[in-house]
RODO-2510 file (C-alpha; in nm, 4 decimals, decimal comma):
residues 284
     n   res          X          Y          Z
     1     m    -2,4549     8,6211     2,0143
     2     a    -2,4075     8,2443     2,1767
     3     s    -2,0672     8,1145     2,2448
     4     i    -1,9508     7,8649     2,0717
     5     d    -1,7779     7,5235     2,2523
     6     q    -1,4417     7,4968     2,1166
     7     s    -1,4403     7,1257     2,2693
     8     a    -1,7214     7,0016     2,1443
     9     p    -1,6394     6,6755     1,9111
    10     v    -1,6839     6,7293     1,5679
    11     p    -1,9152     6,5017     1,3413
    12     l    -1,7059     6,2956     1,0762
    13     d    -1,8680     6,3064     0,7379
    14     a    -1,9679     5,9834     0,6090
    15     e    -1,5733     5,9755     0,3235
    16     e    -1,4492     5,9927     0,6962
    17     m    -1,6197     5,7441     0,8197
    18     r    -1,5643     5,4656     0,5151
    19     r    -1,1593     5,5756     0,5158
    20     l    -1,1302     5,4675     0,9111
    21     r    -1,3390     5,1524     0,8473
    22     a    -1,1384     5,0842     0,5452
    23     a    -0,8097     5,0970     0,7566
    24     r    -0,9631     4,9102     1,0085
    25     l    -1,0761     4,6187     0,8124
    26     e    -0,7077     4,6444     0,6252
    27     r    -0,5389     4,5875     0,9744
    28     i    -0,7490     4,3627     1,0719
    29     g    -0,7490     4,1198     0,7206
    30     k    -0,3167     4,1630     0,7604
    31     w    -0,3081     3,9580     1,0030
    32     v    -0,6519     3,6964     0,9563
    33     l    -0,6212     3,6527     0,6224
    34     p    -0,2386     3,4630     0,6520
    35     l    -0,3794     3,2538     0,9002
    36     a    -0,7009     3,1665     0,7505
    37     i    -0,5181     3,0247     0,4039
    38     m    -0,2219     2,8928     0,6721
    39     c    -0,5021     2,7111     0,8445
    40     l    -0,6629     2,5847     0,5674
    41     a    -0,3425     2,4605     0,3518
    42     i    -0,2997     2,2285     0,6684
    43     f    -0,5907     2,0953     0,7094
    44     l    -0,5973     1,9875     0,2998
    45     w    -0,2191     1,8868     0,3679
    46     d    -0,3661     1,6184     0,6244
    47     r    -0,6735     1,5629     0,4517
    48     i    -0,4353     1,4322     0,1327
    49     v    -0,2371     1,2343     0,3334
    50     v    -0,5517     1,0522     0,4496
    51     w    -0,7449     1,0409     0,1779
    52     n    -0,4619     0,9153    -0,0043
    53     e    -0,3014     0,6834     0,2284
    54     i     0,0391     0,8120     0,2684
    55     p     0,3005     0,6462     0,4711
    56     h     0,4412     0,8333     0,7343
    57     y     0,7609     0,7852     0,6113
    58     i     0,6647     0,9667     0,2923
    59     l     0,4226     1,2649     0,4128
    60     p     0,3793     1,2458     0,7730
    61     r     0,0183     1,4152     0,8501
    62     p     0,0686     1,7624     1,0779
    63     v    -0,0095     1,5963     1,3496
    64     d     0,2993     1,4137     1,3542
    65     v     0,4942     1,7053     1,3086
    66     l     0,3942     1,8987     1,5767
    67     r     0,4304     1,5636     1,8180
    68     a     0,7983     1,5173     1,6769
    69     l     0,8895     1,8935     1,6921
    70     i     0,7552     1,7988     2,0905
    71     d     0,8888     1,4167     2,1800
    72     d     1,2589     1,6391     2,0011
    73     r     1,2354     1,9560     2,1550
    74     e     1,6156     1,9672     2,3646
    75     l     1,7726     1,8135     2,0453
    76     l     1,5613     2,0671     1,7648
    77     f     1,6305     2,3763     1,9508
    78     t     1,9904     2,2912     2,0510
    79     s     2,0048     2,2706     1,6819
    80     l     1,8180     2,6138     1,6377
    81     l     2,0940     2,8311     1,8924
    82     t     2,3262     2,6354     1,6610
    83     t     2,1765     2,8269     1,3940
    84     l     2,1529     3,1208     1,5013
    85     r     2,4477     3,1630     1,6353
    86     i     2,6262     3,1230     1,3058
    87     t     2,3236     3,3734     1,1838
    88     g     2,3851     3,6546     1,4155
    89     l     2,7511     3,6360     1,4108
    90     s     2,7492     3,6215     1,0342
    91     l     2,4510     3,9101     0,9753
    92     l     2,6754     4,1344     1,2485
    93     l     2,9752     4,0925     1,0667
    94     a     2,8504     4,1518     0,7533
    95     v     2,6907     4,4913     0,8533
    96     v     3,0119     4,5669     0,9817
    97     g     3,1889     4,5122     0,6838
    98     g     2,9400     4,6371     0,4595
    99     v     2,8741     4,9709     0,6231
   100     g     3,2208     4,9932     0,6645
   101     l     3,3313     4,9362     0,2809
   102     a     3,0475     5,1500     0,1659
   103     v     3,1652     5,4044     0,3666
   104     l     3,5718     5,4346     0,1885
   105     f     3,3329     5,3763    -0,1637
   106     a     3,1819     5,6995    -0,0943
   107     q     3,4683     5,8789     0,0175
   108     s     3,7142     5,7675    -0,2220
   109     k     3,5838     5,6902    -0,5839
   110     w     3,9330     5,5559    -0,6969
   111     v     3,8781     5,2835    -0,3526
   112     e     3,4787     5,2017    -0,5306
   113     m     3,6520     5,0989    -0,8087
   114     s     3,9147     4,8979    -0,6847
   115     f     3,7202     4,6103    -0,4809
   116     f     3,3211     4,6626    -0,5852
   117     p     3,4922     4,4385    -0,8736
   118     f     3,5987     4,2097    -0,6106
   119     a     3,2419     4,1784    -0,3692
   120     i     3,0539     4,1073    -0,6846
   121     v     3,2649     3,8367    -0,7734
   122     l     3,1625     3,7064    -0,4044
   123     q     2,8288     3,7194    -0,4477
   124     v     2,8142     3,5523    -0,8108
   125     t     2,9946     3,3110    -0,6979
   126     p     2,7819     2,9977    -0,5746
   127     i     2,8966     2,9321    -0,2097
   128     v     2,9167     2,5544    -0,2421
   129     a     3,1860     2,6311    -0,5237
   130     i     3,3295     2,8455    -0,2394
   131     f     3,3004     2,6183     0,0408
   132     p     3,6014     2,3255    -0,0683
   133     l     3,8299     2,6440    -0,0637
   134     i     3,7375     2,7289     0,2678
   135     n     3,7351     2,4018     0,3808
   136     i     4,1066     2,3768     0,2710
   137     y     4,2266     2,7203     0,4578
   138     v     3,9905     2,7508     0,7023
   139     d     4,0362     2,4529     1,0247
   140     n     3,8165     2,6079     1,3025
   141     q     3,4322     2,4298     1,1670
   142     t     3,2124     2,6988     1,3196
   143     a     3,4961     2,9598     1,1476
   144     k     3,3838     2,7732     0,8296
   145     l     2,9985     2,8233     0,8696
   146     l     3,0177     3,1625     0,9896
   147     l     3,2557     3,2593     0,7016
   148     c     2,9653     3,0785     0,4306
   149     a     2,7129     3,3002     0,5912
   150     w     2,8930     3,5872     0,6171
   151     i     2,9625     3,5842     0,2508
   152     v     2,5929     3,5614     0,1358
   153     a     2,4919     3,8333     0,3513
   154     f     2,7743     4,0898     0,2793
   155     f     2,6515     4,1958    -0,0346
   156     p     2,3226     4,3119    -0,0046
   157     i     2,4497     4,5276     0,2670
   158     l     2,7054     4,7151     0,0965
   159     s     2,5317     4,7440    -0,2473
   160     n     2,2476     4,9116    -0,0668
   161     t     2,4277     5,1155     0,1789
   162     t     2,6736     5,2440    -0,1162
   163     l     2,3631     5,3429    -0,3402
   164     g     2,1924     5,5537    -0,0691
   165     l     2,5308     5,7348     0,0525
   166     n     2,5659     5,7821    -0,3463
   167     s     2,2029     5,9171    -0,4120
   168     v     2,2362     6,2164    -0,1687
   169     d     2,0588     6,5022    -0,3647
   170     r     2,3547     6,7585    -0,5170
   171     n     2,1808     7,0902    -0,4544
   172     l     2,2326     6,9657    -0,0774
   173     r     2,5871     6,8844    -0,1017
   174     d     2,6632     7,2135    -0,3060
   175     l     2,4710     7,4085     0,0345
   176     f     2,7029     7,2085     0,2814
   177     k     3,0121     7,2941     0,0361
   178     l     2,8419     7,6572     0,0551
   179     n     2,9034     7,6591     0,4642
   180     g     3,2317     7,5564     0,4512
   181     a     3,0700     7,1445     0,6107
   182     t     3,4431     6,8851     0,5731
   183     r     3,3857     6,5415     0,4107
   184     w     3,3312     6,3966     0,7194
   185     q     3,0542     6,6777     0,8563
   186     e     2,8833     6,5915     0,5021
   187     l     2,9337     6,1958     0,5496
   188     w     2,7396     6,2246     0,8978
   189     h     2,4555     6,4664     0,8498
   190     l     2,3624     6,3980     0,5043
   191     r     2,4672     6,1921     0,3882
   192     v     2,4420     5,9058     0,6341
   193     p     2,0364     6,0044     0,7075
   194     a     2,0165     5,9923     0,2941
   195     a     2,1464     5,6421     0,2857
   196     m     1,9379     5,4846     0,6348
   197     p     1,6341     5,3593     0,4302
   198     y     1,8309     5,1851     0,1652
   199     f     2,0681     5,0342     0,4644
   200     l     1,7506     4,8905     0,5925
   201     g     1,6446     4,7497     0,2918
   202     g     1,9307     4,5587     0,3069
   203     l     1,9366     4,4105     0,6241
   204     k     1,6276     4,2929     0,5790
   205     i     1,7802     4,1145     0,2623
   206     a     2,0491     4,0205     0,4558
   207     g     1,8681     3,8711     0,7336
   208     g     1,7417     3,6138     0,5922
   209     l     2,0562     3,5616     0,3438
   210     a     2,2400     3,4949     0,6676
   211     l     2,0550     3,1981     0,7743
   212     i     1,9601     3,0789     0,3969
   213     g     2,3898     3,0278     0,3612
   214     a     2,4408     2,9456     0,7757
   215     v     2,1625     2,6006     0,6206
   216     v     2,3167     2,5417     0,3349
   217     a     2,7068     2,6213     0,4775
   218     e     2,6118     2,3193     0,7412
   219     f     2,4651     2,0791     0,4113
   220     v     2,8050     2,1698     0,2492
   221     a     3,0089     2,0865     0,5503
   222     g     2,8526     1,7999     0,6687
   223     s     2,8254     1,8820     1,0051
   224     a     2,7136     1,6252     1,2400
   225     g     2,6676     1,5662     1,6264
   226     q     2,4759     1,7012     1,8840
   227     s     2,5810     2,0210     1,8667
   228     s     2,5656     2,1171     1,4622
   229     g     2,2642     2,2903     1,3375
   230     l     1,9279     2,2570     1,2090
   231     a     2,0532     2,1491     0,8705
   232     s     2,2013     1,8401     1,0032
   233     r     1,9290     1,7362     1,1512
   234     i     1,7284     1,7327     0,8488
   235     i     2,0077     1,5252     0,7093
   236     e     2,0332     1,3090     0,9244
   237     s     1,6701     1,2166     0,9739
   238     g     1,6184     1,2114     0,5846
   239     y     1,8624     0,9180     0,6190
   240     r     1,6793     0,7629     0,9391
   241     l     1,3503     0,8165     0,7644
   242     r     1,2596     1,0259     1,0488
   243     t     1,0456     1,2880     0,8181
   244     a     0,8629     1,3783     1,0641
   245     r     1,1744     1,5579     1,2174
   246     l     1,2890     1,6549     0,9048
   247     f     0,9199     1,8636     0,8675
   248     a     0,9910     2,0330     1,2249
   249     a     1,3159     2,1014     1,1375
   250     l     1,1946     2,2456     0,8301
   251     m     0,9044     2,4731     0,9782
   252     l     1,1655     2,5896     1,2411
   253     i     1,3669     2,7278     0,9909
   254     s     1,0804     2,8304     0,8268
   255     l     0,9736     3,0433     1,1448
   256     t     1,2689     3,1716     1,1999
   257     g     1,2924     3,3604     0,8896
   258     i     0,9622     3,4836     0,9285
   259     v     1,0948     3,6175     1,3039
   260     i     1,4162     3,7700     1,1628
   261     f     1,2297     3,9272     0,8293
   262     m     0,9322     4,1208     1,1119
   263     t     1,2195     4,2041     1,3885
   264     l     1,4020     4,3801     1,1494
   265     t     1,1155     4,5522     0,9674
   266     w     0,9510     4,6406     1,3223
   267     i     1,3622     4,7606     1,3499
   268     s     1,3070     4,9811     0,9976
   269     h     0,9592     5,1149     1,0871
   270     m     1,1164     5,2274     1,4227
   271     m     1,3606     5,4175     1,2470
   272     l     1,2514     5,5862     0,9918
   273     r     0,8487     5,6619     1,1309
   274     r     0,9071     6,0282     1,2099
   275     w     1,0449     6,1458     0,9070
   276     h     1,0857     5,9310     0,5965
   277     e     0,7905     5,8981     0,3508
   278     s     0,8209     5,5032     0,3050
   279     a     0,7615     5,4785     0,6498
   280     l     0,4690     5,7645     0,7211
   281     k     0,0908     5,6732     0,7113
   282     q    -0,0566     5,7326     0,3613
   283     e    -0,4035     5,9218     0,3517
   284     r    -0,6313     5,7061     0,1404
***
């Protein structure tokens, strides 16, 4: 009897080949389609300016924006670092404060009922309405901007993490209690893993909101000078009709937001890819 070679590759059927081709096209299209649409939008922008003979101080051509980005790169990137510092610190404080308070809420319903309404008040009150009070009681300009950005980024982390900690399967909680687990053992081994997808979802939202909060705070504060952020560059460029620099600053803010979101999405995927359904590869 002839022996069967176990190492020989198994031929793929037509359906499997179709799924592989579809997955490959999806991976390529995920990057190619947005880039193609972006290139088309930039081309149309340039043609609209040329065809309608729009003055450069009203709407600059893309090449003018690129030239301004290169010529003013030192000033713009210094301002970008200032905005990034406020964004990063406010996001870090939001994570520490939001997660810490969410853990307290999960441990005591009385604490949650007492303090959660105040978090909602901070969330629904516009930052431009709060800033005059912050301006009165806080002297340091950096602290003012940091506090404004923190207020904007704080609530999504608190809300999502609290929801995740309270969304544990009751049967699993009963199993932990039957095995004599303490409150903190239940928190660390059951509630924290269950809340991780919720926390990471809130973190992705808070990352963009921290950047928005930093920029809006700079607008409201009206800070100026060489060490100010990108919002101040936008205000200054608008006053001086240097529209190309204004567009360059806006482009840096948009690219920064995209990088923040993609970075946090990658972190979320890396933390969840081995065990959570949202990050596992789904069969088509």
